[in-house]
C-alpha positions as CSV (number, residue, x, y, z in Angstrom):
1,M,18.8,-45.0,27.0
2,D,15.7,-42.8,27.5
3,K,15.5,-39.0,27.4
4,K,15.4,-38.7,31.2
5,T,18.6,-40.6,31.6
6,I,20.3,-38.5,28.9
7,D,19.1,-35.3,30.5
8,K,20.3,-36.4,33.9
9,K,23.8,-37.2,32.6
10,S,23.9,-33.9,30.8
11,I,22.9,-32.0,33.9
12,E,25.5,-33.9,35.9
13,S,28.2,-32.9,33.4
14,M,27.1,-29.3,33.5
15,F,27.2,-29.3,37.3
16,V,30.8,-30.7,37.3
17,A,31.8,-27.9,34.9
18,G,30.4,-25.3,37.3
19,T,27.8,-24.1,34.8
20,H,25.3,-23.5,37.6
21,F,27.2,-20.5,39.1
22,G,25.8,-17.1,38.4
23,L,27.1,-13.7,39.6
24,G,26.2,-11.8,42.8
25,R,22.5,-11.4,43.3
26,S,22.8,-7.7,43.1
27,R,24.0,-7.9,39.5
28,R,21.1,-10.1,38.3
29,H,19.3,-8.9,35.3
30,P,15.5,-9.4,35.7
31,T,15.2,-11.4,32.5
32,V,17.2,-14.3,33.9
33,T,15.1,-14.6,37.1
34,P,13.1,-17.5,35.8
35,F,16.3,-19.5,35.4
36,I,17.5,-18.9,39.0
37,F,17.2,-21.9,41.3
38,G,18.3,-20.0,44.4
39,T,21.0,-18.0,46.0
40,K,23.9,-19.2,48.0
41,N,26.3,-16.9,49.9
42,S,24.8,-14.0,47.8
43,T,25.6,-15.8,44.6
44,D,22.9,-16.8,42.1
45,I,22.6,-20.5,41.3
46,F,21.1,-21.4,37.9
47,D,18.4,-24.1,37.6
48,L,20.3,-26.6,35.4
49,E,17.2,-28.3,34.2
50,K,16.1,-25.0,32.6
51,T,19.7,-24.4,31.4
52,S,19.7,-27.9,29.8
53,E,16.4,-27.1,28.0
54,T,17.9,-23.9,26.4
55,F,21.1,-25.7,25.6
56,E,19.5,-28.6,23.9
57,K,17.6,-26.2,21.7
58,A,20.9,-24.4,20.8
59,K,22.6,-27.7,20.0
60,A,19.7,-28.8,17.7
61,I,20.0,-25.5,15.8
62,V,23.8,-26.0,15.4
63,A,23.2,-29.6,14.2
64,S,20.7,-28.4,11.6
65,L,23.1,-25.6,10.4
66,A,25.8,-28.2,9.9
67,K,23.7,-30.3,7.6
68,E,23.2,-27.3,5.4
69,S,26.9,-26.2,5.6
70,K,25.9,-22.9,7.1
71,T,28.3,-20.4,8.7
72,I,28.5,-20.0,12.4
73,F,30.4,-16.9,13.5
74,F,32.0,-17.4,17.0
75,V,32.6,-14.3,19.2
76,G,34.2,-14.2,22.7
77,G,36.8,-11.7,23.4
78,K,37.2,-11.8,27.2
79,K,40.2,-13.6,28.6
80,E,38.2,-16.5,30.0
81,A,36.7,-17.2,26.6
82,S,39.2,-16.2,23.9
83,S,41.3,-19.4,23.7
84,A,38.2,-21.7,23.8
85,I,36.4,-19.6,21.2
86,K,39.4,-19.8,18.8
87,N,39.9,-23.5,19.3
88,A,36.2,-24.3,18.8
89,A,35.8,-22.2,15.7
90,M,39.0,-23.5,14.1
91,S,38.0,-27.1,14.8
92,I,35.0,-26.7,12.5
93,N,36.6,-24.2,10.1
94,M,34.4,-21.3,11.2
95,P,35.3,-17.5,11.5
96,Y,35.8,-16.1,15.0
97,V,36.7,-13.0,17.0
98,D,38.7,-13.9,20.1
99,G,39.7,-10.3,21.0
100,R,38.2,-6.8,20.5
101,W,35.1,-6.6,18.3
102,I,35.9,-4.3,15.4
103,G,33.0,-2.0,14.8
104,G,31.3,-2.5,11.5
105,T,32.4,-6.1,11.1
106,L,28.8,-6.9,10.1
107,S,27.1,-3.5,9.5
108,N,29.9,-2.3,7.3
109,F,31.0,-5.7,6.0
110,G,31.9,-4.4,2.5
111,Q,34.6,-2.1,3.8
112,I,35.9,-4.7,6.4
113,R,36.1,-7.2,3.5
114,K,38.3,-4.8,1.5
115,R,40.7,-4.6,4.4
116,I,40.8,-8.4,4.7
117,D,41.4,-8.6,0.9
118,R,44.3,-6.2,1.3
119,Y,45.8,-8.4,4.1
120,E,45.5,-11.5,2.0
121,K,47.2,-9.8,-1.0
122,L,50.0,-8.5,1.0
123,V,50.7,-11.9,2.6
124,S,50.5,-13.6,-0.8
125,D,52.9,-11.0,-2.3
126,R,55.3,-11.5,0.5
127,E,55.2,-15.3,0.2
128,K,55.8,-15.1,-3.6
129,G,58.8,-12.7,-3.0
130,E,57.1,-9.9,-4.8
131,L,58.0,-7.4,-2.1
132,S,61.6,-7.5,-3.1
133,K,61.1,-4.6,-5.5
134,Y,60.5,-2.3,-2.5
135,T,63.2,-0.7,-0.3
136,K,64.1,-2.2,3.1
137,R,62.2,0.6,4.8
138,E,59.1,0.1,2.6
139,R,59.2,-3.7,3.3
140,M,59.4,-3.0,7.0
141,L,56.3,-0.7,6.8
142,I,54.4,-3.4,4.8
143,D,55.4,-6.0,7.4
144,K,54.0,-3.7,10.1
145,E,50.8,-3.3,8.1
146,I,50.4,-7.0,7.7
147,A,50.9,-7.6,11.5
148,S,48.3,-4.9,12.3
149,L,45.7,-6.3,9.8
150,E,46.4,-9.9,11.0
151,K,45.8,-8.9,14.6
152,M,42.4,-7.4,13.7
153,F,41.1,-9.7,11.0
154,Y,42.9,-13.1,11.1
155,G,40.0,-14.9,12.6
156,I,37.5,-13.7,10.0
157,V,39.6,-14.1,6.8
158,S,37.3,-17.0,5.9
159,L,34.2,-14.8,6.3
160,K,33.3,-14.1,2.6
161,K,29.6,-13.2,3.3
162,M,27.2,-12.6,6.1
163,P,27.2,-15.4,8.6
164,D,24.0,-17.5,9.0
165,V,24.2,-17.3,12.8
166,M,26.3,-15.9,15.6
167,F,27.5,-17.8,18.7
168,I,28.5,-15.4,21.4
169,I,30.0,-15.8,24.8
170,D,28.7,-13.1,27.2
171,P,26.2,-11.0,25.2
172,R,26.5,-8.2,27.8
173,R,30.2,-7.8,27.1
174,E,29.8,-8.3,23.4
175,K,26.8,-5.9,23.1
176,N,28.2,-4.3,20.0
177,A,28.4,-7.6,18.2
178,V,24.9,-8.4,19.3
179,K,23.6,-5.1,18.1
180,E,25.2,-5.5,14.7
181,A,23.8,-9.0,14.4
182,I,20.3,-7.7,15.3
183,D,20.6,-4.9,12.8
184,M,21.6,-7.3,10.1
185,N,18.8,-9.8,11.0
186,I,21.4,-12.5,12.0
187,P,20.1,-14.9,14.7
188,V,22.2,-15.0,17.9
189,I,22.9,-18.0,20.1
190,A,24.6,-16.9,23.3
191,L,25.9,-18.2,26.5
192,A,24.4,-15.6,28.9
193,G,25.3,-15.1,32.5
194,S,23.0,-13.8,35.2
195,D,23.8,-10.1,34.4
196,C,22.7,-10.4,30.7
197,D,19.5,-9.1,29.1
198,I,18.4,-12.3,27.3
199,R,15.7,-10.4,25.4
200,K,18.4,-9.3,23.0
201,V,19.4,-12.9,22.2
202,T,17.5,-15.1,19.8
203,Y,18.6,-18.4,21.5
204,P,20.0,-17.8,25.0
205,I,21.8,-20.5,26.9
206,V,21.5,-19.3,30.4
207,G,24.5,-20.4,32.4
208,N,28.0,-19.5,33.7
209,D,29.7,-17.3,31.1
210,A,32.5,-16.3,33.5
211,S,34.7,-19.4,34.0
212,K,37.0,-21.2,31.6
213,A,35.6,-24.6,32.7
214,S,32.0,-23.6,32.0
215,I,32.7,-21.9,28.7
216,G,34.9,-24.8,27.6
217,F,32.1,-27.2,28.4
218,F,29.5,-25.4,26.3
219,L,31.8,-24.8,23.4
220,N,32.9,-28.5,23.3
221,E,29.3,-29.6,23.2
222,I,28.4,-27.2,20.5
223,V,31.3,-28.5,18.4
224,K,30.1,-32.1,19.0
225,S,26.6,-31.0,17.8
226,Y,28.1,-29.7,14.6
227,H,29.7,-33.1,13.9
228,V,26.6,-35.1,14.7
């Protein structure tokens, strides 16, 4: 099977997943203009040949990271992405944020890590029955603290050091995560829709970042690349 056949099949798969749909033309960021094939009913349509080129580059990077057991930090908190982000990250044992980005997760990692350590200790103490020495009210307060810490940090418990790369769905929405990554010199791979400024992303995948089908397609392929 030659490269042209592979590319054609990949593009057909992307088309079926609806990855070619952008947003309304009025919302287009100028940096994505080279990736626009045309406009239909005021909606931008991506050139999937160009999307395929950016995606193949991203997959190659992920495959190389896997060979070196590097850490990929997945981020995608909007409702269309959260479930797929969590499932993709967990399938390859990587940290993730599938809800609100906590400021300082990267830029103030030392303090964030202390709060995660606190969460892990409380959970461990509860499992060992060591909380029995506290009053009922004190145990109730500890349970509330555990629940609060779990909601914020459960996905990044495994993040013991700075990640080697970020994988972000919708860098416009996750602008704070992107900024922290840039400030910490962490490369960013991102699925970026037509309203995104792709100059802020190291390796942009220009495509539909607004539908579950499209997001799921890209994440599934990224996970496959990690296993290659």
